[in-house]
Backbone as numpy.savetxt, mean C-alpha at the origin, in Angstrom:
# Nx Ny Nz CAx CAy CAz Cx Cy Cz
15.64 8.30 -0.81 14.25 9.05 -1.31 14.00 10.00 -0.69
13.63 10.72 -1.59 13.12 12.34 -1.74 11.89 12.60 -0.90
11.89 12.71 0.32 10.68 12.89 1.06 10.45 14.36 0.94
10.86 15.12 0.56 10.62 16.55 0.37 9.28 16.63 -0.82
9.64 15.76 -1.93 8.70 15.92 -3.11 7.33 15.53 -2.36
7.24 15.04 -1.02 5.85 14.92 -0.48 5.64 15.48 0.67
5.92 16.67 0.49 5.65 17.72 1.63 4.46 18.21 1.87
3.45 17.64 0.96 2.19 18.33 1.11 1.89 19.29 0.72
2.83 19.75 -0.50 2.54 20.97 -1.39 2.26 20.69 -2.62
1.92 19.70 -3.10 1.65 19.36 -4.18 0.24 18.24 -4.03
-0.62 18.22 -5.26 -1.93 17.49 -4.60 -1.39 15.92 -5.19
-1.82 14.82 -4.40 -1.29 13.52 -4.26 -2.52 12.42 -4.68
-1.89 11.23 -5.19 -2.98 10.10 -5.19 -2.23 9.32 -4.27
-3.25 8.80 -3.47 -2.66 7.49 -2.38 -3.34 6.50 -2.53
-2.80 5.37 -2.91 -3.24 4.14 -2.93 -2.88 3.19 -1.68
-3.88 2.53 -0.99 -3.30 1.66 0.04 -3.64 0.20 -0.12
-3.17 -0.72 0.18 -3.69 -2.25 0.22 -2.95 -3.16 1.38
-3.39 -4.09 1.48 -3.05 -5.06 2.57 -2.99 -6.47 1.93
-1.95 -7.32 2.94 -2.12 -8.86 2.49 -1.59 -9.56 3.91
-2.13 -10.85 4.24 -1.49 -11.49 4.99 -0.28 -12.09 4.46
0.86 -12.42 5.29 2.04 -13.03 4.66 1.84 -14.68 4.09
2.71 -15.05 3.92 2.78 -16.85 3.56 2.61 -17.45 5.15
1.24 -18.22 5.09 1.15 -18.53 6.49 2.09 -19.47 7.03
2.89 -20.21 6.31 3.24 -21.45 6.79 4.79 -20.99 6.94
5.34 -20.33 6.14 6.83 -19.58 6.10 6.88 -18.45 7.30
5.95 -17.42 7.12 5.75 -16.14 7.89 4.54 -16.33 8.89
4.27 -16.68 9.61 2.67 -16.84 10.25 2.63 -15.78 10.98
1.32 -15.32 10.88 0.88 -14.34 11.97 1.50 -13.04 11.57
1.47 -12.76 10.45 2.16 -11.56 10.09 1.20 -10.70 9.23
0.97 -9.78 8.91 0.05 -8.63 8.18 0.85 -7.54 7.51
0.63 -7.33 6.69 1.22 -6.10 5.97 0.30 -5.29 5.23
0.50 -4.05 5.28 -0.24 -2.93 4.60 0.94 -2.30 4.18
0.48 -1.48 2.73 1.27 -0.61 2.09 0.63 0.73 1.45
1.32 1.46 1.10 0.46 2.80 0.31 1.58 3.38 -0.56
1.22 3.92 -1.38 1.81 4.30 -2.56 1.50 5.67 -2.76
2.04 6.88 -2.80 1.91 8.53 -2.96 2.51 8.68 -4.46
1.35 9.27 -5.07 2.00 9.59 -6.38 1.12 10.94 -6.61
2.51 11.84 -7.17 1.73 13.13 -7.33 0.54 12.99 -8.68
-0.27 14.03 -8.50 -1.39 14.24 -9.44 -0.98 14.39 -10.62
0.28 15.10 -10.97 0.77 15.25 -12.34 1.69 14.09 -13.03
1.55 13.22 -12.15 2.31 11.73 -12.70 1.27 10.89 -13.02
0.08 11.12 -12.24 -0.96 9.80 -11.95 -1.45 9.35 -13.24
-1.42 10.20 -14.44 -1.96 9.69 -16.04 -1.03 9.13 -16.69
0.13 9.29 -16.63 1.47 8.56 -16.90 1.21 6.94 -16.35
1.54 7.25 -14.89 1.52 6.06 -14.05 0.24 4.91 -14.72
-0.97 5.38 -14.69 -1.94 4.84 -14.88 -1.83 4.35 -16.40
-1.48 4.92 -17.12 -1.21 4.34 -18.64 -0.52 2.97 -18.69
0.45 3.22 -18.01 2.00 2.31 -17.92 1.20 0.91 -16.97
0.38 1.26 -16.10 -0.26 0.06 -15.24 -1.24 -0.61 -16.05
-2.26 0.47 -16.46 -3.19 -0.42 -17.84 -2.77 -1.35 -18.66
-1.33 -0.92 -19.40 -0.88 -1.61 -20.36 -0.48 -2.96 -19.60
0.14 -2.97 -18.47 0.52 -4.20 -17.78 -0.70 -5.01 -17.57
-1.93 -4.90 -17.85 -3.06 -5.96 -17.51 -3.14 -6.90 -18.97
-3.15 -8.08 -17.94 -3.27 -9.19 -18.99 -4.85 -9.46 -19.66
-4.83 -10.43 -20.57 -6.42 -10.35 -21.26 -7.14 -10.82 -20.24
-8.38 -10.32 -20.13 -9.40 -10.77 -19.00 -9.15 -10.07 -17.74
-7.97 -9.11 -17.34 -7.87 -9.03 -16.58 -8.53 -7.50 -15.96
-9.08 -7.00 -14.56 -9.87 -5.64 -14.31 -8.49 -4.71 -14.04
-7.47 -5.74 -13.27 -6.67 -5.05 -12.43 -5.15 -6.02 -12.42
-4.02 -5.41 -12.52 -3.07 -5.84 -12.04 -2.77 -6.29 -10.48
-2.82 -7.98 -10.29 -2.59 -8.37 -9.18 -1.22 -9.15 -9.02
-0.77 -8.89 -7.86 0.24 -9.81 -7.40 0.38 -11.29 -7.31
-0.88 -11.42 -6.53 -1.11 -13.04 -6.09 -1.34 -13.73 -7.12
-1.85 -13.34 -8.20 -1.99 -14.09 -9.37 -0.98 -14.30 -10.43
0.13 -13.50 -10.43 1.31 -13.48 -11.41 2.19 -14.14 -11.16
2.86 -14.61 -12.20 3.90 -15.77 -11.88 5.33 -14.95 -11.49
6.41 -15.72 -11.62 7.74 -14.79 -11.04 8.25 -13.92 -12.23
8.04 -14.06 -13.49 8.43 -13.58 -14.47 7.68 -12.24 -14.45
6.17 -12.46 -14.28 5.40 -10.87 -14.42 6.00 -10.10 -13.02
5.94 -11.05 -11.84 6.34 -10.26 -10.89 7.70 -9.30 -10.79
8.53 -9.79 -11.44 9.90 -9.00 -11.54 9.76 -8.09 -12.37
8.84 -8.31 -13.61 8.30 -7.53 -14.39 7.80 -5.91 -13.69
6.95 -6.66 -12.82 6.37 -5.24 -12.07 7.38 -4.50 -11.21
7.76 -5.44 -10.65 9.05 -4.64 -9.76 9.85 -3.77 -10.53
10.23 -3.98 -11.74 11.25 -3.42 -12.37 10.41 -2.06 -12.94
9.13 -2.12 -13.19 8.35 -1.06 -13.74 7.91 -0.14 -12.50
7.76 -0.52 -11.57 7.45 0.44 -10.20 8.74 0.97 -10.00
9.92 0.87 -10.53 11.12 1.34 -10.07 11.11 2.46 -11.17
10.68 2.43 -12.27 10.47 3.59 -13.16 9.30 4.76 -12.57
8.68 4.31 -11.64 7.78 5.30 -11.31 8.27 6.49 -10.50
7.50 7.66 -10.53 7.95 8.80 -9.20 6.98 8.45 -8.06
7.35 7.72 -6.89 6.62 7.59 -6.30 7.20 7.32 -4.80
6.63 7.44 -3.72 7.09 7.07 -2.12 6.13 6.30 -1.79
6.68 4.88 -1.41 5.99 3.83 -0.88 6.09 3.75 0.87
5.00 3.34 1.43 5.49 2.83 2.85 5.00 1.53 3.20
5.41 0.77 3.80 4.67 -0.62 4.15 5.00 -0.83 5.79
4.23 -1.05 6.30 3.74 -1.66 7.76 3.56 -3.11 7.86
4.71 -3.57 8.67 4.46 -5.00 8.80 4.03 -5.07 10.40
2.93 -5.70 10.42 2.63 -6.20 12.04 2.39 -7.81 11.97
3.26 -8.16 13.00 3.61 -9.54 13.63 2.87 -9.49 14.99
1.93 -10.26 15.07 1.69 -10.95 16.54 0.91 -12.27 16.74
1.41 -13.25 17.53 0.80 -14.66 17.41 -0.75 -14.93 17.80
-1.49 -14.93 16.91 -3.15 -15.20 17.12 -3.65 -13.89 16.96
-3.31 -13.16 16.16 -3.82 -11.90 16.20 -4.92 -11.90 14.66
-6.25 -11.41 15.05 -6.89 -11.50 13.90 -6.62 -10.65 13.11
-7.38 -10.72 11.76 -7.29 -9.68 10.59 -7.45 -8.53 10.91
-8.51 -8.44 12.06 -9.10 -7.19 12.40 -8.10 -6.22 13.11
-7.48 -7.19 13.99 -6.68 -6.44 15.07 -5.06 -6.23 13.99
-5.06 -7.25 13.39 -3.80 -6.54 12.31 -3.83 -5.47 11.78
-4.85 -5.35 11.11 -5.29 -4.03 10.09 -5.15 -2.75 11.42
-6.13 -3.01 12.34 -5.87 -1.81 13.29 -4.80 -1.79 13.45
-3.78 -2.31 13.74 -2.59 -1.78 14.35 -1.72 -1.20 13.07
-1.95 -1.85 12.04 -1.28 -1.23 10.78 -1.73 0.17 10.47
-2.82 0.09 10.33 -3.32 1.56 10.32 -2.79 2.55 11.11
-2.78 2.46 12.40 -2.60 3.11 13.37 -1.07 3.47 13.43
-0.33 3.27 12.98 0.92 3.43 12.39 0.87 4.13 10.90
0.40 3.26 10.02 0.63 3.87 8.71 -0.28 5.26 8.48
-1.49 5.56 9.35 -2.08 6.77 8.94 -1.15 7.84 9.56
-0.98 8.01 10.82 -0.24 9.08 11.15 1.28 9.35 9.91
1.75 8.21 9.80 2.70 8.37 8.91 2.57 9.04 7.66
1.69 8.84 6.95 0.79 9.26 5.86 0.70 10.66 6.37
-0.05 11.08 7.20 -0.35 12.27 7.70 0.82 13.18 7.46
1.80 12.53 8.41 3.47 13.44 8.21 3.84 13.93 7.08
3.54 12.80 5.77 4.26 13.40 4.71 3.09 14.03 3.70
2.17 14.51 4.70 1.28 15.44 3.83 0.15 14.85 3.23
-0.36 13.92 3.25 -1.29 13.48 2.95 -2.40 13.82 3.36
-3.43 14.12 2.82 -5.02 14.84 3.21 -5.74 13.52 2.94
-5.67 12.60 2.10 -6.77 12.12 2.06 -5.87 10.37 1.48
-6.38 9.28 1.76 -6.08 8.10 1.26 -7.02 7.08 1.14
-7.00 6.39 -0.32 -7.80 5.37 -0.78 -7.02 4.29 -0.50
-8.16 3.27 0.05 -7.87 1.73 0.32 -8.67 1.11 -0.59
-8.36 -0.35 -0.89 -8.85 -1.06 -1.89 -10.26 -1.09 -1.07
-11.14 -1.43 -1.49 -12.86 -1.61 -1.12 -12.85 -3.13 -0.59
-13.27 -3.31 0.61 -13.26 -4.64 1.17 -15.13 -4.96 1.25
-15.53 -4.33 0.57 -17.36 -4.51 0.68 -17.66 -4.19 1.98
-18.71 -4.66 2.58 -19.19 -4.24 3.93 -18.07 -3.97 4.84
-16.75 -4.47 4.88 -15.95 -4.23 5.64 -15.41 -2.91 6.07
-15.63 -2.01 4.67 -15.14 -0.85 4.65 -15.58 0.24 5.70
-16.74 -0.13 6.18 -17.14 0.92 7.23 -16.28 0.83 8.83
-15.66 -0.65 9.05 -14.47 -0.85 9.89 -13.54 -0.12 9.79
-12.94 0.45 8.92 -11.63 1.48 8.63 -12.08 3.00 9.00
-13.61 3.03 8.42 -13.60 4.38 8.63 -14.04 4.70 10.38
-14.43 3.83 11.45 -14.68 3.70 12.56 -13.15 3.71 13.27
-12.55 2.94 12.62 -11.15 3.34 13.14 -10.51 4.34 12.89
-10.56 5.12 11.88 -10.02 6.44 11.76 -10.89 7.45 12.69
-12.05 7.30 13.01 -12.74 8.18 13.71 -12.06 8.00 15.07
-11.74 6.86 15.51 -11.10 6.54 16.81 -10.08 7.17 17.07
-9.26 6.92 15.95 -7.91 7.83 15.84 -7.87 9.24 16.00
-9.03 9.81 15.30 -8.86 11.28 15.49 -9.21 11.57 16.86
-10.48 10.97 17.79 -10.89 11.06 18.99 -9.42 10.86 19.82
-8.78 9.92 19.63 -7.45 9.73 20.45 -6.32 10.47 20.09
-6.42 11.54 18.90 -5.42 12.08 18.56 -4.13 11.37 18.26
-4.51 10.10 17.67 -3.60 9.23 16.94 -3.30 9.87 15.44
-4.14 10.71 15.09 -4.35 11.10 13.85 -4.72 12.67 14.27
-3.94 13.61 14.02 -3.93 14.98 14.53 -4.70 15.97 13.49
-4.55 15.86 12.25 -5.19 16.51 11.12 -6.27 15.95 10.68
-6.80 16.92 9.57 -7.97 16.26 8.86 -7.94 15.21 7.63
-7.13 14.23 8.27 -7.11 13.03 7.19 -8.01 12.47 7.12
-8.33 12.54 5.88 -9.58 11.70 5.05 -9.39 10.21 4.38
-10.37 9.32 4.85 -10.09 8.09 4.06 -11.47 7.61 3.58
-11.07 7.05 2.25 -12.08 6.54 1.36 -11.62 4.87 0.70
-12.66 4.48 -0.07 -12.34 3.04 -0.59 -12.79 3.34 -1.89
-12.19 2.15 -2.64 -12.22 2.20 -4.03 -12.12 0.78 -4.81
-12.97 0.86 -5.66 -12.71 -0.83 -6.19 -11.29 -0.79 -7.10
-10.87 -2.13 -6.77 -9.27 -2.30 -7.14 -9.22 -1.67 -8.78
-10.04 -2.15 -9.69 -10.30 -2.14 -10.91 -10.13 -0.34 -11.25
-10.52 0.49 -10.37 -10.67 1.70 -10.73 -9.67 2.55 -10.36
-8.50 2.35 -9.47 -7.54 2.97 -9.07 -6.13 2.45 -8.87
-5.22 2.57 -10.18 -3.99 1.90 -10.42 -3.06 2.29 -9.10
-3.31 3.21 -8.19 -2.51 3.37 -7.34 -2.33 2.37 -6.33
-3.74 1.69 -6.35 -3.75 0.54 -5.35 -2.95 -0.65 -6.07
-2.79 -0.71 -7.07 -2.06 -2.14 -7.75 -0.49 -1.79 -7.47
0.08 -0.31 -7.25 1.23 -0.24 -6.86 1.31 -0.84 -5.61
0.29 -0.45 -4.67 0.44 -1.21 -3.38 0.37 -2.37 -2.77
-0.40 -3.06 -3.90 -0.85 -4.39 -3.75 0.67 -4.87 -4.43
1.43 -4.53 -5.24 2.86 -4.60 -5.56 3.94 -4.98 -4.65
3.64 -3.60 -3.68 4.57 -3.44 -2.47 4.50 -4.62 -1.48
3.27 -4.73 -1.39 2.77 -5.72 -0.48 3.18 -7.26 -0.69
3.20 -7.58 -1.91 3.68 -8.72 -2.40 5.04 -8.80 -2.43
5.84 -7.82 -2.92 6.99 -7.91 -2.72 7.95 -7.92 -1.15
7.27 -7.00 -0.41 7.70 -7.37 0.88 7.47 -8.96 1.63
6.35 -9.25 1.32 6.21 -10.58 1.75 7.11 -11.54 1.10
7.36 -11.31 -0.14 8.28 -12.60 -0.96 9.74 -12.18 -0.15
10.15 -10.85 0.48 11.26 -10.53 0.96 11.59 -11.14 2.23
10.26 -11.29 2.76 10.15 -11.82 4.34 10.39 -13.46 4.49
10.15 -13.83 3.05 10.22 -15.50 3.06 11.64 -16.07 2.15
12.40 -14.92 2.06 13.61 -15.13 1.44 14.00 -14.98 -0.10
12.83 -14.33 -0.67 13.08 -13.85 -2.14 13.14 -12.83 -2.63
14.48 -12.14 -2.17 14.50 -10.69 -2.50 14.57 -10.00 -3.63
14.57 -10.71 -4.54 14.47 -10.35 -5.84 13.64 -9.03 -6.20
12.42 -9.34 -5.76 11.35 -8.12 -6.03 11.70 -7.12 -5.30
12.03 -7.02 -4.06 11.85 -5.93 -3.53 13.47 -5.23 -3.33
14.28 -6.02 -3.85 15.66 -4.90 -3.66 15.64 -3.75 -5.09
15.14 -4.06 -5.89 14.99 -2.59 -6.73 14.05 -1.63 -6.53
13.49 -1.78 -5.22 12.24 -0.70 -4.77 12.61 -0.17 -3.23
13.94 -0.74 -2.84 14.31 -0.38 -1.46 14.55 1.31 -1.42
14.89 1.92 -2.58 15.20 3.46 -2.29 13.77 4.18 -2.35
12.83 3.54 -2.72 11.59 4.32 -2.66 10.43 3.46 -1.72
10.98 2.93 -0.70 9.90 2.44 0.05 10.72 2.30 1.80
10.07 2.66 2.33 10.13 2.54 4.08 9.43 1.74 4.48
9.94 0.74 5.16 9.17 -0.27 5.92 9.56 -0.04 7.34
8.43 -0.49 7.96 8.13 -0.13 9.62 7.61 -1.59 10.00
8.62 -2.30 10.98 7.79 -3.29 11.68 7.42 -2.76 12.77
6.10 -3.41 13.22 5.75 -3.39 14.71 5.09 -4.42 15.03
């Protein structure tokens, strides 16, 4: 993976998404991922992803996809110039809020290290404010040291979020024994388990 490409010298789009794992096969596990795309590549990536939407779909969504489409999405992502990061948090009995906080505690400083100044997460409506409070707390405790900004967007409006969603899905499937989706992406993705 060419981390030098993401040294902060170029403008980037960064989309992040989250997913619980499969409760029966991988209980108490939560995954957050992010995909960094250079602004110069964003229009091409956006166009390719828009073409992947099925009739009636406002966005590409891993959970609603069958096995064949998931394989196609993994192969499509392999052709994109992006750097992905996935954080996997496993803690027995943890609430989604705690899982999310712990993932963000690892993910945001890592993204800052890669030179990201702004992160866009998929909007969860009224829960978005909680993410902003978490970032404020991280700034106060200097977990995040720079001027990293956090914003939210509707999934249908930001295709970088669709990449993050696919990464979460591929990592989840890998964790329960279906390795075919993640294998093509391993050179483009850092996975951190906490």
